[in-house]
N, C-alpha and C positions, 0 to 999 in steps of 0.2 A: 821538643825539648828546649830549644832556644826561647820560644814564647813563654814557656813556664818559668824559666830562669829570669827573663825580662820582667814578667808579671810580679814575681817574688821580689826582685830588685826594686821595681817601681813601688811596690807596697812598702818595702822597708824604708825607702827614701821618704815616702809620704808620712809614715809613722814617725820617723826621726824629725821631720820638719814640724809636725804637730807638736811633738815633745819640746822642740826648741822654742817654738812660738809660745807655748804654755809657760816656759820658764821665764820668758821676758816679762810676762805680766804678773809674776808673783810679787808679793807685798813685803818681802823681807827687806830690812834696812840696807843690806849689802847688794841685793839683787833686784829690787823693784823701785828703788828710789833714784833720785837725781843727785849726783854729788858735785859739789862746788869746791874747788881748791882756791882759797882766797888769800891773797897776799895783803897783809895789813901794814899800814904806814901812817906815821904822824902827819906826813905831808898831805894825806888824803882827807884829814879831818877838816871840818868846817865849824868854827874858825880853825885855821891851820895850826897844828901844834908847832911851836917855834923850833923844836928839835928836828922836825922834818923826818927824813928817812932814817935818822939815827935811832928813832923809836920805831920798831918794826916787829912783825911776827907773822904767823899764819894760822889759819883755821880751815879744817875740812868740815864742810856742812853737808849732810845727807838729808834730803827732804823726801819723805815717802807719803804720797797722797793716799795710797790704798790703806796704809796702816795709820794714817794721820799722825806721823811722827816727824820730829826734827831731831837729828842726832848731830852732835858736834864734838870735835876734838881739836884743841889748840895745840899747835906745835911750839917750837922754841920761841921765846919772846925776848927781845933785846930792848932794854929801856936805858935812857941816860942815867948815869950814876946818881943815886939819891932818890930816884923815882920810886914810888910805892907800887906794888903789884896791883893790877886791876882788880876791883872788887865788884864790878857790875859789867855785864855785856848784854847787848840787845841786837835784834834785827830791827832796822828802821826802814821806813818807806820814803825814798827820795832819790832822784838821779844823782850821778856824780857831780860834785861841786855845790851841792845844796844840803842843808840839814833837814831832817824829816822826823816825823813822829814815830814813837816806838810802836811796833806791831807785835813783837814777841820778846820776852825777856829770856835770855839763855841762862844767866845766873845773876843773883843779886836782887836789886830792887828796881822798879816796883814789881811786886809779885804778880805772876800771871793770874788770870781769872778763867772761869769756864772749864774747870777740871784739869788744867795743866799745872803740874807741880813745878815750882821754881827751885832749883838746887842752890846750895850755898856756893860761894866763890871758891875756886881751886886755891890751894895753898902753894902750889908750884906749877910750873909750865915746863914741858908739855904735860898734857892731862890725858886721862883715860877718856874713852868715848862715853858721852852722856847722852841719853835720849829723853826728849820731852814727848809725852803721849797725849792723846786727845786734843791735838792742835786743830783749830778750826779748818775744816775742809775748804771753806771759801778763801781763807788766807793762803793756804797752800796752793790752791788753784791760781790765785792771783800772782803768786811768786813764780809758779811754773810758766804762766802766760807771758810775764814780762820781768824776768829776774834783774835786769839792769836798773829797775826802779827801786831796788832794795839794797841795803848794805848792812854789814856787821861792824859793830865797833865795841871797844872796851873803854871803860872809864876808870880813872884812879883819883886819889885825893888831890893831886896836883893839877889834873886836867879833868874837872867834873863834866865838861861838855864832850870829852872823848880824847883818849891818848893815841889810839890807832884806829884806822878804819880801812875797810876793803869792800868794794862793790861786788855784788854777785854778777856773773856774766853768763 
């Protein structure tokens, strides 16, 4: 009797472990991607925004290699009085302290190519979650491999090179 109970219990544990490991590999944006909570600051821009940390915000970025999606949601954004709202946001490739080339447009210009739709700029912050689909698997793999080599920034009319920036970690 004890052996039967032990065998049933062992089988139940094995089934639950298989189920749990299966859910880890799913491709939903909330359960199969990698999420980055990124603090944005003018002090991180290159060249540095003269307002420094007075211009700040946040973005949650979820990258899902299996679905080839990048989802983003901007949090509250604080800009110096008189600053325009950002009208462009990108992911760039470069380590902290250096400016780098655009690898993916989150919103605004230049438009993405290769089947990725580029949404218009938000009219208010925080924003709803927006997902870009059909993102290059190679790009997403590169970001997963070395996220510190990538950053998100936002541009406005006063700071065309970037008003706030945050490195992926």
